[in-house]
N, C-alpha and C positions, 0 to 999 in steps of 0.2 A: 750407690755412690754418688751419683749425679745429684740427687735430692739432697744429700748432705753438703755437697760443695755449694749448690746453688743457694741453700737457706743460709750458709754460713757467709757467702759473699754478699748475698742480698741485704741481710741485715748489718752486716759491716758497712755497706755502702749507705744505708739508711742513717746509721749513726754519724758517719762522716758527713753526710749531707746535712743534718741537723746542726752539726757544729760549723759548718762553712758559712752559713747565713746567705747561701746563694739564693734561697728562695724566700721571699716575705710570707713567712707564716701567718695565718690568721690568729693562732695561739702561740704561746711559749713553745719551742721544740720539746721541752720537758714533758708538758702536758699531752702534746700528740703521741710522743713515744710511749708514754704510760698508757694512753688509751689503745694505741697499737698492739702493746703486749696483752692487755686485757682482752681485747678483741681476738688475738691470736689463741689465747687460752680457751675462749669460749668455742672457736671454731674447732680447735683440736678435741675438745671434750665431745662435741657433736660428732666430729668424724671418728672418734673411737668408739662411741656408742653405736654408730652405723656398723663399723667393722666388727664390733663384739656380736651382733647378730649372725654373722657369717663365720665366727670363730677365729678371725684373723687379726684380732686387736692385739697391739703390743703390750708387753708387761708394764707395770706401773713404774718400773725404773726406766724404762726406755722412753716412757711418756714424758716423764719429768726431765730427762736429759735433753729431749728436743727443745723444751721450753728454756732450760738453763743455757743452751749452747745459743739460741737465737738471742735472748736477753743479753747474756754476756757479751757476745759479738757487738751487738749495737752500743751497749754502754762503753765498752772498751775502745771501739772506733770513735765514739764521740769524744772520750777523754783524750785519746791519743792527738786527735786533730787540735782540740783546744790546747793541750800541753805544747804542741808543735808550732802554734801561732804565736809569733814574737808579740808581747805586750797583752796576750789574752791568756789568763790561766783560770783554772777551774774555781778557785776561791777568790780571783780578783776579777770581779765582772767588767767585761769590756764589750759593749754592744750587746747582743743577744746571747753571749755564752756565759756560763757561770755555775757554780756549785748547786744553785737551786734546781736547775734542769736535770743534772746528773741524780740528784736526790729523788726528783720525781719519777725518774725512769726505774730507781730502785724500789720506790714505792709501788709502781705499776707491776713491777715483776713480783713483789710480794702478794699483791691481789691476784695476779695470774697464777701463782703457785696455789693459793687457796682454792681457785677455780678448778683447777686439775686434780687436787689432792683428793684421795681415795683412802680411807682407812682400812677399807675392806680387803684391799689387795695386798699381798705380801711378796717379798722377793724370793725366788727359787735359787738354787745352786747355779744356775747358769748366770743369774743377775749378780750373784756375790762374785763369781769367778771373774766377770767382765768389769765390775767395779774395782776388783783387786788390780787389774791390769791398767785401768784408768787411773787409780791412785799413783801407780808406780810412774805412768808417763807424766801426769802433773807434778810429781815430786822432782822428776829429773828436769822437767822444763824449768820449774822455779829455780832450782839450783843453777843451771846454765844462765838463766836471765839475769840471776843476782851477780853471779860472776862477771858477765859483761857489764852490768851497771856499775859494779865496783870497780872494774878496770876504766871505765870511763871516767868515773869521779877522780880516779887516782892519777891517770896517765894523760887525759885529754888536754890539749892547749888550753891556756888559761882563758882566752877570749871565748872559747866554747863554753866555759863553765860560769860565765857572768850571770846567766839567767837561773842557775841552779840556787834558788833561794831555798828556805825551809819549806815553804809551801810547795814548790815545784819538786822538790825531792820527796816530800811525803806522798804527794799526788802519784809520781812516777812509781814509787814502791807499790802503791794501791793497784796501779795499772799492772805491775808485773805479776801480782797475785791473780788479777782478772785474766791475764794471759796464760798463765799457768792452769787455771781452772779451765780456760777454753781449750787448751791442749788436751785436758782430762776428758773433756765432753766429746771432743771431735774423736778421740781414741776409742772411747766406750761406743760411739755410735758406728764407728767403722766396724768394731768387733760384733756389734749387734747385726749390722748389714751382712758381714761375712757369715754369720750364724744362720741367718735367714736363708743365704744362698745354699748353705749345707744342707739345711733341712729340706729345701726344694729339690735338691739333688737326690737326696735319699728318697723322697717320695716318688720321684720319677723313676729311680731304680726299682722301687717296690712294684710300681704299676707295670 
């Protein structure tokens, strides 16, 4: 559980740091973030191959979800900080923030996915059951987020809504989708963690 929380908070912090311009990066933040995701994928692939020799490697679904969660947390945190900064929006570049960086992160995530992809591995019944739970959590989170956003648009004071241009609304909706996906990935990882604990407990009981 601590590993899940640490990974989520760590990559969220990294994404927020990229958007804050607090550090004079040698490259655009989007390039650094893309390289970070690609490096993470290579590390995970090496780590899983090492675990495979001992028979303790995770399933293909769990492998992908770790990558999805880390990448989504970083990109979502980046976009949220940009959208929350007055005068700085994702598609209206101000300083070092802009849509170009977010798309670089998405491109890095796609390359990372190709690195960890393995067509030989298939999902078993446990993976399908956990995926079903994750889908329900993600759907519920999306509905709740949309309701909150719609209530904000409908009833917030007029001065609060002055920044809600078409661009900001569109990017806010995309962010809500990312947050719902993040809720799904976190839920699935928690269920995998719980399942691993149950398996270890059963092994100790057998011994």
